[in-house]
C-alpha positions in Angstrom: 8.0 -32.4 -12.4 11.7 -33.1 -11.8 14.2 -30.8 -10.1 13.5 -27.7 -8.1 12.6 -24.1 -9.1 14.1 -21.1 -7.3 11.7 -18.2 -6.8 12.9 -15.0 -5.1 10.3 -12.6 -3.7 11.5 -9.0 -3.2 9.6 -7.3 -0.5 8.0 -8.6 2.7 4.8 -6.6 2.9 1.2 -7.7 2.4 1.7 -8.7 -1.3 5.1 -10.2 -0.9 4.3 -12.4 2.1 1.1 -13.6 0.4 3.0 -14.5 -2.7 5.7 -16.3 -0.8 3.3 -18.3 1.2 1.2 -19.3 -1.7 4.2 -20.5 -3.7 4.9 -23.2 -1.0 1.9 -25.2 -2.2 4.3 -26.9 -4.6 7.1 -28.9 -2.9 9.4 -28.5 -5.9 9.5 -24.7 -5.5 12.1 -23.2 -3.2 11.0 -19.7 -2.0 13.3 -17.0 -0.7 11.8 -13.7 0.6 14.1 -10.7 0.8 13.1 -7.9 3.1 14.9 -5.0 4.7 13.5 -5.7 8.1 13.4 -8.8 10.3 9.7 -8.3 11.2 6.5 -7.8 9.3 5.1 -4.2 9.4 1.4 -3.6 9.6 1.5 -0.5 7.5 -2.2 0.2 8.0 -1.5 0.6 11.7 1.4 3.1 11.4 -0.9 6.0 12.4 -1.5 4.0 15.6 2.2 3.7 16.2 2.5 7.5 15.9 -0.4 7.9 18.4 1.0 5.3 20.8 -1.8 2.7 20.6 0.0 0.0 18.6 3.6 -0.9 17.6 2.5 -2.0 14.1 5.0 -4.9 14.0 4.3 -8.7 13.8 6.8 -11.5 14.1 7.4 -13.1 10.7 6.9 -16.5 12.4 3.3 -15.5 12.7 2.6 -14.7 9.0 5.3 -16.5 7.0 5.3 -20.2 6.0 8.1 -22.2 7.6 9.3 -23.3 4.2 10.1 -19.7 3.1 13.7 -18.7 3.6 13.8 -15.1 4.9 16.8 -13.0 3.9 17.1 -9.7 5.8 18.7 -7.4 3.3 18.0 -4.9 0.5 18.2 -5.6 -3.2 20.2 -3.0 -5.0 19.9 -4.4 -8.5 18.1 -7.0 -10.6 19.9 -8.6 -13.5 17.2 -10.2 -15.7 19.7 -11.5 -18.2 21.6 -13.4 -15.5 18.5 -14.1 -13.4 20.1 -12.8 -10.3 19.8 -10.0 -7.7 22.5 -8.1 -6.0 22.2 -7.5 -2.2 23.3 -4.4 -0.3 25.6 -6.6 1.8 27.4 -7.6 -1.3 26.0 -11.0 -1.9 24.0 -12.2 -4.9 21.1 -14.6 -5.2 20.0 -16.4 -8.4 16.4 -17.1 -9.4 14.4 -19.0 -11.9 11.4 -16.6 -11.3 11.3 -13.3 -9.5 8.3 -11.7 -7.8 8.7 -7.9 -7.5 6.7 -6.7 -4.5 8.8 -3.8 -3.2 5.7 -1.8 -2.1 5.4 2.0 -1.9 6.4 4.8 0.3 6.5 8.6 0.6 7.0 10.7 -2.5 9.4 13.5 -2.7 7.2 16.4 -1.5 9.0 18.9 -3.7 7.7 21.7 -1.4 10.3 24.0 0.0 11.2 23.0 3.5 9.1 19.8 3.6 12.0 17.4 3.4 13.8 19.3 6.2 10.9 20.1 8.6 8.0 17.7 7.9 7.7 14.1 9.1 6.4 11.4 6.6 4.9 8.3 8.1 4.7 5.9 5.2 7.3 3.5 6.6 8.0 2.0 10.0 11.2 3.9 10.4 9.5 7.2 9.6 6.7 6.6 12.1 9.2 5.5 14.7 11.2 8.7 14.1 8.1 10.9 14.6 6.8 9.2 17.7 9.4 10.6 20.2 9.1 14.0 18.5 5.4 14.1 19.4 6.0 12.7 22.9 8.5 15.6 23.5 6.2 18.3 22.2 4.0 20.1 24.7 0.3 19.1 24.8 -0.6 22.6 23.6 1.8 22.4 20.6 0.2 22.9 17.2 0.3 19.7 15.0 -0.4 20.0 11.3 -1.2 17.0 9.2 -0.7 17.5 5.5 -2.8 15.3 3.1 -6.4 14.3 3.5 -6.3 10.8 2.2 -7.0 7.8 4.6 -3.6 8.1 6.3 -4.0 11.8 6.9 -7.5 11.5 8.2 -6.6 8.6 10.5 -3.5 10.3 11.8 -5.4 13.6 12.5 -8.2 11.7 14.3 -5.9 9.5 16.3 -3.8 12.5 17.6 -6.8 14.7 18.3 -8.5 12.0 20.3 -5.3 11.7 22.3 -5.7 15.4 23.2 -3.5 17.0 20.5 -4.4 20.3 18.8 -4.5 19.2 15.2 -5.1 21.0 11.9 -5.7 18.8 8.8 -4.6 20.5 5.6 -6.3 18.9 2.6 -4.6 20.6 -0.4 -8.0 20.1 -2.1 -10.9 17.8 -1.1 -11.2 16.0 2.2 -11.1 12.3 1.5 -11.0 12.4 -2.3 -12.2 8.8 -2.6 -15.3 9.3 -0.4 -18.8 9.9 -1.6 -20.0 13.4 -0.6 -22.3 11.8 2.1 -19.3 9.9 3.5 -17.2 13.0 3.3 -19.8 14.9 5.4 -19.7 12.2 8.0 -15.9 12.3 8.3 -16.0 16.1 8.5 -18.5 16.0 11.3 -16.5 13.4 13.2 -13.2 15.4 12.8 -15.0 18.5 14.0 -16.3 16.6 17.1 -12.7 15.6 17.8 -11.6 19.3 17.5 -9.7 18.9 14.3 -9.5 22.0 12.2 -10.0 21.0 8.5 -8.7 23.3 5.8 -9.8 22.3 2.3 -10.3 23.8 -1.1 -7.7 25.0 -3.7 -6.2 27.6 -1.4 -5.2 24.9 1.1 -2.3 23.6 -0.9 1.0 23.8 1.0 3.6 26.0 -0.6 6.3 25.9 2.1 7.2 24.4 5.4 9.4 25.9 8.1 10.4 24.7 11.5 7.5 26.5 13.1 4.9 27.1 10.4 3.1 25.8 7.3 2.4 28.3 4.4 -0.6 27.8 2.1 -1.3 28.9 -1.4 -3.9 31.4 -0.3 -1.4 33.3 1.8 -2.3 31.9 5.2 0.6 30.9 7.5 -0.3 28.2 10.2 1.8 27.9 13.3 3.0 24.3 13.4 5.3 22.8 16.0 5.1 19.3 14.4 4.2 18.9 10.7 3.3 15.4 9.5 3.4 14.8 5.8 1.0 12.1 4.4 0.5 13.5 0.9 1.9 11.9 -2.2 2.8 8.4 -3.4 6.1 7.0 -4.5 7.7 3.6 -5.2 11.3 2.4 -5.0 13.2 2.9 -8.3 14.7 -0.6 -8.3 12.9 -1.7 -11.4 13.9 1.4 -13.4 17.5 1.2 -12.2 17.6 -2.5 -13.3 16.5 -1.6 -16.9 12.9 -2.9 -16.6 10.0 -0.9 -18.0 8.0 1.2 -15.5 5.2 3.6 -15.5 5.6 7.4 -14.8 5.8 6.8 -11.1 8.3 3.9 -11.3 5.9 0.9 -10.9 6.8 -2.2 -12.9 4.9 -2.4 -16.1 3.2 -5.7 -16.6 0.5 -7.4 -18.6 -2.8 -8.5 -17.1 -1.2 -11.7 -15.7 1.2 -9.4 -13.7 4.1 -10.5 -15.8 6.7 -7.9 -16.7 6.4 -6.6 -20.3 10.2 -7.2 -20.6 10.7 -10.6 -19.1 8.3 -13.5 -18.5 10.4 -14.6 -15.5 9.7 -11.4 -13.6 6.2 -10.9 -12.1 4.9 -8.0 -10.0 2.5 -7.7 -7.1 1.1 -5.0 -4.8 1.7 -1.2 -4.9 4.8 -1.5 -7.2 2.8 -3.2 -10.0 1.3 -1.4 -13.0 -0.7 -4.0 -14.9 -1.5 -2.7 -18.4 -0.4 0.8 -17.1 -3.7 0.8 -15.1 -2.6 0.1 -11.5 -5.0 -0.8 -8.7 -5.4 1.5 -5.7 -2.8 1.3 -3.0 -4.4 -0.8 -0.3 -4.1 -4.1 1.6 -7.4 -4.9 -0.1 -5.6 -5.2 -3.4 -2.2 -6.4 -2.1 -3.4 -9.8 -0.9 -5.1 -10.8 -4.1 -2.3 -9.3 -6.2 0.3 -11.3 -4.3 -1.7 -14.5 -4.6 -2.2 -13.9 -8.3 1.5 -13.3 -8.9 2.2 -16.6 -7.2 -0.4 -18.3 -9.3 1.2 -16.8 -12.5 4.6 -18.2 -11.5 3.2 -21.6 -10.6 1.4 -21.8 -13.9 4.4 -20.9 -15.9 6.5 -23.5 -14.1 3.9 -26.1 -14.9 3.9 -25.0 -18.6 0.3 -23.6 -18.4 -0.8 -20.2 -19.6 -1.4 -17.8 -16.7 -4.7 -16.1 -16.3 -5.4 -12.4 -16.3 -6.1 -10.7 -12.9 -9.7 -10.3 -12.0 -10.1 -8.1 -9.0 -12.8 -5.9 -7.7 -13.2 -3.7 -4.6 -15.8 -3.4 -1.9 -14.9 0.0 -0.5 -12.6 1.7 2.0 -12.4 1.6 5.8 -11.0 4.6 7.6 -10.6 4.8 11.4 -11.7 8.1 13.0 -10.1 7.5 16.4 -9.6 4.3 18.3 -13.2 3.1 18.4 -14.9 5.0 15.6 -14.6 4.9 11.8 -16.3 4.9 8.4 -16.8 2.2 5.9 -17.3 3.7 2.5 -18.9 1.2 0.2 -17.9 1.0 -3.5 -18.8 -0.5 -6.8 -16.5 -3.3 -8.0 -14.6 -0.8 -10.2 -13.6 1.0 -7.0 -15.8 4.0 -7.3 -17.7 5.1 -4.1 -21.4 4.5 -3.8 -23.8 6.7 -1.7 -23.8 4.1 1.1 -21.5 4.2 4.1 -21.5 2.9 7.7 -20.2 5.2 10.4 -19.6 5.2 14.1 -18.6 2.4 16.4 -19.8 -0.4 14.2 -17.5 0.9 11.4 -14.7 1.2 13.9 -15.1 -2.5 14.8 -15.1 -3.4 11.1 -11.9 -1.4 10.5 -10.2 -3.3 13.4 -11.6 -6.6 12.0 -10.0 -5.7 8.7 -6.7 -4.8 10.2 -6.4 -7.9 12.3 -8.1 -10.1 9.7 -5.4 -9.1 7.1 -2.7 -10.6 9.3 -4.8 -13.7 9.9 -5.3 -14.0 6.2 -1.5 -14.1 5.7 -1.2 -16.6 8.5 -3.9 -18.7 7.0 -2.2 -18.8 3.6 1.0 -19.8 5.4 -0.7 -22.8 7.0 -2.7 -23.7 3.9 -1.1 -22.3 0.8 -3.6 -21.7 -2.0 -6.5 -21.0 0.3 -7.2 -17.4 -0.5 -10.1 -16.8 -2.8 -11.5 -13.5 -4.1 -13.8 -14.6 -7.0 -16.7 -13.0 -5.1 -15.1 -9.5 -5.8 -14.4 -9.1 -9.5 -14.6 -6.0 -11.6 -16.1 -6.6 -15.0 -15.5 -3.0 -16.2 -11.7 -3.3 -16.2 -11.6 -5.3 -19.4 -14.0 -2.9 -21.0 -11.7 0.0 -20.1 -8.7 -1.9 -21.6 -10.5 -2.8 -24.8 -11.5 0.9 -25.2 -7.9 1.9 -24.8 -7.0 -0.5 -27.6 -9.8 0.8 -29.7 -11.6 -2.6 -29.8 -15.3 -3.0 -30.2 -17.1 -4.0 -26.9 -17.7 -7.5 -28.1 -14.1 -8.2 -29.0 -12.9 -11.4 -27.3 -10.0 -11.1 -24.9 -6.9 -12.7 -26.3 -5.5 -15.7 -24.6 -2.7 -15.0 -22.1 
């Protein structure tokens, strides 16, 4: 291999850092990571930041390989034709390959009053904005958490354990991912903490005011602080740059994570939609997706065909306070099984996962190429894709 190859990674979250680190295993690859913040954010700890038990920030020197150039800026446009990105500060950077790992955030709630009076916590800045609001609120103030996914459950439990009066508004089912057995355990734990759980179709929020939350069934809940954890959104950078996206704005790719528009653009993490069948938002998926994106780029540089992603899941960990949690086990296709582990052992596993994710990134920085996930592969994904294409079950997968 002669000369060097410039690879730009947009986004310094779990997937972006993993991809950047893994790319450094080839000394002819120059890697630049562009991120809006000068520090790595442990997004899975943002509920702890809100509750005051963790700052959710790690120095990039801990998780990022020394050979990766960090540019603290925001990309405003990608120019695939010119192979360059425009920065918010006015500069531009050229690339030979681009890894798109911009992550995800809060979706526009589109509920009257929510944007004005509710506090999202999907980003570091949003969580930091909420923290002093909670600190200033009286201990008897009513706190309403909207959304009963992992973030909503964890936030409600964290605040209730700290002595807050918390209502969790599900807008449907408590913990939609969970098996009914796991859901019952979570409900029992929240009840023990004093969290009022409102679920069912009537629990959908229809309006938010400075002092209340209104529900579809006509109830109006007093709410001094309303925390919004429902919904999912991604930055619109890909769409604004003329690249194909799915309905939510995730970059459309093939199974190698390569953009359907440009072989020099590869996606990873929450902002990727391989075959328009994206993986669940999670650090469990982000690491392998970031690693696979890097492998795709390295194979293309070497003139080799990239491989399709093969990723399975093992479950979902949810903290239920600072020492307790639930581990919901799952099939490889990410559907919950009837098995779960609850209580303090699950809380320890959840903390092990949180700290282990950072250690995993640091390990890849020290020894790029070390991450392996062959033990967790979902064989059903290709069956689903073949069914979509109308192929017979025995049809061979075409070469990438």
